[in-house]
C-alpha positions in Angstrom: -14.2 -26.0 87.3 -10.7 -26.2 87.4 -8.5 -25.5 90.6 -5.6 -23.6 90.6 -3.5 -26.8 91.0 -4.6 -28.2 87.7 -2.7 -25.6 85.6 0.4 -23.5 86.0 0.9 -19.9 85.9 2.0 -19.4 81.8 -1.2 -22.2 80.9 -4.6 -20.2 80.5 -8.0 -22.1 81.4 -8.5 -22.8 78.3 -5.2 -24.0 76.8 -5.5 -26.4 80.4 -8.9 -27.5 79.1 -7.7 -28.5 75.9 -5.1 -30.4 77.0 -7.6 -32.5 79.5 -9.7 -33.0 76.3 -6.8 -33.9 74.1 -5.5 -36.5 76.6 -9.0 -37.9 77.2 -8.8 -38.6 73.3 -5.3 -39.6 72.9 -5.5 -42.2 75.9 -7.9 -44.2 73.6 -5.3 -44.5 70.6 -3.1 -47.0 70.1 0.4 -46.3 70.8 1.8 -47.7 67.5 0.3 -48.3 64.1 -0.2 -52.0 63.7 2.2 -53.3 60.9 -0.4 -54.0 57.8 1.0 -56.8 55.5 2.7 -55.8 52.0 0.3 -54.9 49.3 0.4 -57.4 46.5 1.6 -55.7 43.5 -0.6 -55.1 40.3 -0.8 -58.4 37.8 0.8 -56.2 35.2 3.6 -55.3 37.3 4.1 -58.6 38.7 3.8 -60.1 34.5 6.6 -57.3 34.0 8.7 -58.3 36.9 8.8 -61.5 35.6 9.6 -61.1 32.1 13.0 -58.9 33.2 13.9 -61.5 35.5 13.4 -64.2 32.8 15.4 -62.1 30.2 18.0 -61.2 33.1 18.6 -64.5 33.8 19.3 -65.7 30.0 21.1 -62.4 29.4 23.4 -63.0 32.6 24.5 -66.4 31.9 25.0 -65.8 28.1 26.3 -62.4 27.7 29.0 -62.4 30.7 30.1 -66.1 30.0 30.5 -65.5 26.2 32.4 -62.2 27.0 34.6 -63.6 29.6 35.2 -66.4 26.8 33.9 -68.8 29.3 31.2 -71.5 29.4 28.0 -70.9 31.6 29.6 -73.9 33.7 32.8 -72.1 34.1 30.7 -69.3 35.3 28.6 -71.2 37.6 31.9 -73.0 39.3 33.7 -70.1 40.0 30.5 -68.1 41.3 27.7 -70.5 42.5 24.9 -68.0 42.4 24.3 -65.0 40.6 24.3 -63.3 44.4 28.0 -64.4 44.5 29.1 -63.2 41.4 27.5 -59.5 42.0 28.8 -59.8 45.4 32.3 -60.1 44.2 31.6 -57.5 41.5 30.4 -55.2 44.0 33.5 -55.6 46.6 35.8 -55.1 43.7 34.2 -51.4 42.8 33.8 -50.9 46.7 37.8 -51.4 46.9 38.1 -49.2 43.8 36.4 -46.2 45.6 38.4 -47.0 48.6 41.3 -46.7 46.5 40.2 -43.3 45.1 39.3 -41.8 48.3 42.7 -42.5 49.4 44.6 -41.2 46.4 41.9 -37.8 46.1 42.2 -37.1 49.8 46.0 -36.6 49.6 45.4 -34.4 46.6 42.2 -32.2 47.0 41.5 -30.2 50.4 38.7 -31.1 52.3 35.6 -28.9 51.9 34.7 -27.1 55.4 
């Protein structure tokens, strides 16, 4: 039987017993879930991803260089990797957003 010291005045005896049972159960549970390795994508998903990447690689080189009026070699001399080109484009777009924010903040009152 539980003594008076085992639960406070606002807690009923059944709540105290429930809490004890719960603490016994939770004391055996791990505190953190183990990280599971990432699940391997389905075969068709892998195949689709590979096709998309192949087409993107070809289109990336062919169309960007062609539309810019330069050769693929020039494209890769200026930007060593696709990531470098995408990063440069990203920075330009972020700068445009920052400029627009500066202009709009002077014209439009903040919403409160």
